C-alpha positions as CSV (number, residue, x, y, z in Angstrom):
1,M,-4.9,8.1,8.2
2,T,-6.3,6.5,10.4
3,A,-5.6,3.5,11.9
4,G,-8.1,0.5,10.8
5,Y,-8.0,1.9,6.8
6,M,-5.9,1.0,4.5
7,I,-5.1,2.3,0.5
8,V,-4.5,-0.4,-2.2
9,V,-4.5,-0.9,-6.2
10,A,-8.0,-2.1,-6.3
11,R,-9.1,-5.2,-6.7
12,P,-11.8,-7.0,-9.2
13,Q,-13.7,-7.6,-6.3
14,D,-13.8,-3.8,-5.6
15,V,-15.1,-2.5,-8.5
16,G,-19.2,-3.1,-8.4
17,L,-19.1,-1.7,-4.8
18,L,-17.4,1.8,-6.1
19,P,-20.9,3.3,-7.9
20,A,-22.5,3.4,-4.3
21,V,-19.2,5.4,-2.8
22,E,-19.3,8.0,-5.5
23,L,-23.2,8.4,-5.4
24,A,-22.8,9.3,-1.1
25,A,-19.7,11.5,-1.9
26,A,-21.6,13.4,-4.4
27,R,-24.6,14.2,-2.2
28,L,-22.0,16.3,-0.4
29,L,-21.5,18.7,-3.7
30,A,-25.8,19.5,-3.5
31,G,-25.6,23.0,-4.7
32,H,-22.9,23.2,-6.3
33,A,-23.5,20.9,-9.2
34,P,-26.6,20.0,-10.9
35,D,-28.2,17.0,-9.6
36,A,-28.2,15.1,-13.3
37,V,-24.4,15.6,-12.8
38,L,-24.7,14.3,-9.1
39,D,-26.7,11.4,-10.0
40,E,-24.2,10.2,-13.1
41,T,-22.0,7.1,-11.8
42,T,-18.5,6.3,-13.6
43,S,-19.5,3.4,-16.0
44,Q,-18.8,-0.2,-14.8
45,D,-16.9,-1.0,-18.0
46,V,-14.5,2.4,-17.4
47,L,-13.4,1.2,-13.8
48,E,-12.8,-2.2,-14.9
49,W,-10.7,-1.4,-17.5
50,A,-9.0,1.0,-15.1
51,Q,-8.7,-1.8,-12.4
52,R,-7.0,-4.1,-15.1
53,D,-4.6,-1.4,-16.1
54,G,-3.6,-0.7,-12.7
55,H,-4.9,3.0,-12.7
56,L,-7.6,2.7,-9.7
57,W,-7.1,2.8,-6.1
58,V,-9.2,2.1,-3.3
59,A,-9.3,2.7,0.3
60,L,-10.4,-0.2,2.3
61,K,-12.2,-0.5,6.0
62,H,-13.4,-4.3,6.9
63,D,-11.5,-4.9,3.5
64,V,-14.6,-3.1,2.1
65,P,-14.1,-0.1,-0.5
66,V,-14.9,3.3,1.2
67,G,-13.4,5.4,-1.5
68,F,-11.7,5.2,-4.6
69,A,-8.9,6.9,-6.7
70,H,-9.3,7.0,-10.9
71,V,-6.7,7.9,-13.0
72,E,-7.2,8.0,-16.8
73,M,-4.4,8.8,-19.6
74,I,-6.0,11.9,-21.5
75,E,-2.7,13.3,-23.0
76,P,1.3,12.2,-23.0
77,G,3.3,12.6,-20.3
78,S,0.3,13.0,-17.8
79,A,-1.7,11.2,-15.6
80,H,-5.2,12.5,-15.0
81,L,-6.8,12.4,-11.8
82,Q,-10.6,11.7,-13.2
83,E,-12.5,11.2,-9.4
84,L,-11.8,11.0,-6.4
85,D,-14.4,10.4,-3.9
86,V,-14.5,8.8,-0.1
87,H,-17.6,8.0,1.6
88,P,-19.0,10.8,4.3
89,A,-19.1,8.3,6.4
90,H,-15.7,8.1,6.4
91,G,-14.5,11.6,6.0
92,R,-11.8,13.4,8.5
93,Q,-9.5,10.2,8.4
94,G,-7.4,11.0,6.1
95,L,-8.7,9.1,2.9
96,G,-8.7,11.7,0.4
97,T,-5.1,12.9,1.1
98,G,-3.9,9.4,1.4
99,L,-5.3,8.2,-2.3
100,V,-4.1,11.4,-3.5
101,V,-0.4,10.5,-2.5
102,S,-0.7,7.2,-3.8
103,V,-2.1,8.4,-7.3
104,C,1.1,10.7,-7.1
105,R,3.7,8.4,-6.2
106,W,2.5,5.9,-8.9
107,A,2.9,8.8,-11.4
108,A,6.2,10.1,-10.5
109,T,7.7,6.8,-10.1
110,A,6.2,6.0,-13.4
111,G,7.9,8.3,-15.2
112,F,4.9,11.2,-15.9
113,R,5.8,14.9,-15.4
114,A,3.1,15.7,-13.8
115,V,-0.6,14.9,-12.2
116,T,-3.9,17.0,-13.3
117,L,-7.2,17.3,-12.3
118,I,-10.6,19.7,-12.4
119,T,-12.0,20.4,-9.6
120,F,-14.4,23.3,-7.9
121,R,-12.7,26.8,-7.1
122,D,-14.9,27.6,-4.6
123,V,-15.3,24.9,-2.8
124,A,-13.8,24.5,0.6
125,W,-12.5,20.7,0.4
126,N,-12.1,20.8,-3.4
127,M,-9.3,23.3,-5.2
128,P,-7.9,24.5,-1.1
129,F,-7.7,20.6,-0.3
130,Y,-5.7,19.9,-3.6
131,A,-3.5,23.4,-3.4
132,R,-2.4,21.7,0.4
133,L,-1.1,18.9,-1.6
134,G,1.1,20.7,-4.0
135,F,-1.1,21.1,-6.8
136,E,-1.7,24.8,-8.7
137,V,-3.8,26.4,-11.1
138,V,-3.0,26.0,-14.4
139,P,-3.6,29.3,-16.3
140,A,-5.5,29.6,-19.3
141,E,-3.5,29.7,-21.9
142,Q,-1.6,26.7,-20.5
143,L,-4.1,24.6,-20.7
144,S,-3.7,21.5,-23.5
145,G,-6.4,20.7,-26.0
146,A,-7.3,17.7,-23.9
147,L,-8.1,19.2,-20.7
148,R,-10.2,21.8,-23.0
149,A,-11.7,19.1,-24.1
150,L,-12.6,18.1,-20.7
151,L,-14.1,21.4,-19.4
152,E,-16.3,22.0,-22.4
153,D,-18.0,18.5,-21.8
154,E,-18.3,19.6,-18.1
155,R,-19.6,22.6,-19.6
156,R,-22.0,20.5,-21.6
157,R,-23.3,18.5,-18.7
158,G,-24.4,21.8,-17.1
159,L,-21.4,22.2,-14.8
160,E,-20.8,26.7,-14.7
161,P,-17.5,26.7,-16.4
162,S,-16.2,30.1,-14.0
163,R,-16.8,27.7,-10.8
164,R,-14.5,24.6,-12.4
165,V,-10.6,24.9,-12.2
166,V,-7.7,23.1,-13.9
167,M,-5.0,22.0,-11.2
168,R,-1.5,20.5,-11.8
169,R,1.0,18.9,-9.7
170,L,4.2,19.3,-11.5
171,F,7.5,17.0,-10.2
172,P,10.8,17.3,-10.1
173,S,12.6,18.4,-13.3
174,E,15.1,15.3,-13.0
175,N,11.7,13.3,-13.8
176,L,10.8,15.4,-16.9
177,G,10.8,13.7,-20.2
178,M,12.0,10.5,-19.2
179,T,10.3,7.5,-20.4
180,Q,11.7,5.4,-17.8
181,P,12.6,6.5,-14.8
182,T,16.1,6.3,-13.6
183,I,17.0,3.8,-10.8
184,V,19.4,4.7,-8.0
185,A,21.5,1.9,-5.5
186,S,21.2,3.0,-2.5
187,D,22.8,1.2,0.8
188,T,20.5,3.3,3.0
189,A,17.0,4.2,3.2
190,A,14.2,6.2,5.4
191,L,12.5,3.7,7.4
192,E,8.9,5.1,6.1
193,D,10.0,4.1,2.3
194,L,10.9,0.6,3.6
195,Q,7.6,0.0,5.2
196,F,5.7,1.6,2.2
197,L,7.6,-1.2,0.1
198,E,6.9,-3.7,2.4
199,E,2.8,-3.0,2.8
200,Q,2.9,-2.8,-1.0
201,V,4.0,-6.7,-1.6
202,N,1.7,-7.6,1.6
203,E,-1.2,-5.9,0.3
204,Y,-0.9,-7.5,-3.2
205,N,-0.1,-10.7,-1.3
206,F,-3.1,-10.7,0.7
207,A,-5.2,-9.6,-2.3
208,T,-3.9,-12.5,-4.4
209,T,-4.7,-15.3,-1.7
210,G,-7.3,-13.6,0.1
211,I,-5.8,-14.6,3.2
212,R,-5.2,-11.7,5.4
213,D,-4.7,-13.5,9.1
214,A,-0.8,-11.9,9.1
215,R,0.1,-11.3,12.3
216,L,3.7,-10.4,13.6
217,L,5.3,-13.0,16.2
218,V,7.9,-11.4,18.6
219,M,9.1,-12.6,21.7
220,L,11.6,-10.3,24.1
221,L,13.4,-11.7,27.2
222,R,14.5,-8.7,29.6
223,D,16.9,-8.1,32.4
224,S,16.2,-5.9,35.2
225,A,17.3,-3.1,34.2
226,G,15.3,-3.7,30.8
227,R,17.8,-4.5,28.4
228,I,16.9,-6.9,25.8
229,Y,19.2,-10.1,26.1
230,A,17.5,-12.8,23.8
231,G,14.5,-12.0,21.6
232,L,12.3,-13.9,18.4
233,S,10.7,-12.4,15.9
234,G,8.9,-13.6,12.6
235,H,5.1,-13.7,11.6
236,T,2.4,-16.0,11.3
237,W,0.7,-16.0,8.0
238,G,-1.9,-18.8,6.1
239,G,-1.1,-21.5,8.7
240,V,2.7,-21.4,9.1
241,A,5.0,-19.3,10.9
242,E,8.0,-18.1,10.1
243,I,10.9,-16.9,12.4
244,K,13.6,-14.3,11.0
245,F,15.7,-13.5,14.2
246,L,16.5,-15.7,16.9
247,W,19.1,-14.0,19.1
248,V,20.8,-14.7,22.4
249,N,23.4,-12.3,24.3
250,E,26.9,-14.6,24.7
251,S,26.5,-14.4,28.1
252,N,23.7,-15.8,28.1
253,R,23.9,-18.9,25.3
254,H,24.0,-22.7,26.8
255,T,21.7,-22.2,29.1
256,G,18.4,-23.1,27.5
257,V,17.3,-19.6,26.4
258,G,17.3,-20.5,22.9
259,S,15.3,-23.7,23.2
260,R,12.6,-21.6,25.4
261,L,12.4,-18.9,23.0
262,L,12.0,-21.4,20.0
263,R,9.2,-23.5,22.1
264,A,7.5,-21.0,23.0
265,A,7.0,-19.5,19.4
266,E,6.0,-22.8,18.4
267,A,3.3,-22.9,21.0
268,E,2.2,-19.7,20.1
269,A,1.5,-20.7,16.2
270,R,0.0,-24.0,17.7
271,L,-2.6,-21.3,19.1
272,R,-3.0,-19.1,15.7
273,G,-3.7,-22.4,13.8
274,C,-0.1,-23.0,12.0
275,M,0.8,-26.3,10.7
276,K,4.1,-25.5,10.4
277,V,7.2,-23.4,11.2
278,V,9.8,-22.3,8.6
279,L,13.2,-20.5,9.2
280,S,16.5,-20.0,7.6
281,T,20.1,-20.2,9.3
282,H,23.6,-20.3,7.7
283,S,26.0,-22.7,8.2
284,F,28.3,-20.8,10.6
285,Q,24.9,-20.2,12.7
286,A,22.9,-22.9,14.5
287,P,22.0,-25.6,12.0
288,G,22.4,-28.5,14.7
289,F,20.5,-26.1,17.2
290,Y,17.3,-26.5,14.6
291,R,17.9,-30.0,14.0
292,K,17.9,-30.9,17.8
293,H,14.5,-29.7,18.2
294,G,13.0,-31.3,15.1
295,Y,13.3,-29.2,12.0
296,V,14.7,-31.1,8.6
297,V,16.4,-29.5,5.7
298,A,14.0,-28.1,2.6
299,G,16.7,-26.5,0.5
300,E,20.1,-24.7,0.4
301,F,21.8,-22.2,-0.9
302,S,25.6,-22.5,-1.3
303,D,28.2,-19.8,-1.0
304,Y,25.6,-17.5,0.5
305,P,27.9,-15.7,2.0
306,R,30.8,-16.6,0.3
307,G,32.5,-19.7,1.5
308,Y,29.0,-20.6,3.5
309,T,25.4,-22.4,3.2
310,S,22.4,-20.7,3.7
311,I,19.8,-23.5,5.0
312,F,16.3,-23.5,4.8
313,L,14.3,-25.9,7.3
314,E,10.9,-26.5,8.4
315,K,8.8,-28.6,11.3
316,L,5.4,-29.8,11.0
317,L,3.4,-28.8,14.1
318,G,1.6,-31.5,16.2
319,G,-1.7,-31.0,17.6
C-alpha cells in the first residue's frame, strides 16, 4: 500500500462519507450492471450497525475515507464480504488488497472458517483480483442456503446470474470449527507482526482521542567509522514526549554525552509543543541521573525485576 494511506476499523464519523465512495466506485462497473444497481448505496442504518459491531473497515487518506470494506454475518462459521469499494481517484494504491487482507486477518483471528463474497466473473479487477488473494470459486452444489438467497436477490435486482460468481477463502484446518482461537505463547515474533499490533493500538488511540500528531523522537551519535556510541529514542504525542531508551557506550559514559542527549531531546520536545517529558528507569539504572536533571518520581513498581524497582519519572518543560 502506498505511503500516506492507512486502513483502520471504521469510526462513527466515517459512516456518512461512505456512500459517495460507493457511488464513485460503482461507475467503474458501468455496462456490467444495470444503472439502478449502480445507483444503489448501502443504507446508513446498515453501515452504522456494521461500524458498531466492528464489521466495517476504511482506507483513509488525510483522515478521510477513500475506500471501505463491509462484512455481514449471513451464516454460522463464515464472514461475508458484502461490499468492497475504493474511490477511483485512489485506485492502484493497494487499498483494495489492504482492505481484503484486513478482513481476512480479522476473520481468521476471530475463529471463522472462511470469508465469502459474490463478484463479477468476467470483470478483470473482480474475480481475478480475489483469486490472487487466495479466494476460490465455490461450486454451485456447495452453495449454502444463505449464499443462494443472496444470488436470488441479485437476480431480482437485475444482475445476470451467469456473470456472477461466489468465491470463498478458507483458513487453515486448525482454525476450523473453533469457537475461540487457540492462544499460543511465544518468545519470538516476525517484525511485521509486531509492527501490525503497534499500528492497530496507535490507530485506536488516534481515533479515540482525535490526536494524530505522534512523531518518533530519535537522536544518534556515531563515531568516525559510523558506529553508534550513544543514542536516545522515544516519541512525542499530544503535548508529551516519552523517552523509551537512552544509552551511552561504556567507554563514553561520565563524559556528559547522556546529559547532552537528554537536553537535546527536551529542546526538541519544546519545539514540538510538548509540555512535559516522561520516562521510566530501574533502580539499578540511572534514577539519580534523571533526578539531577529535574525529573521527579511519579510512581513505582516494586520487584520489577525481582529484587529491584521500576521508577516512573516526569519533568515539566518551561517556556
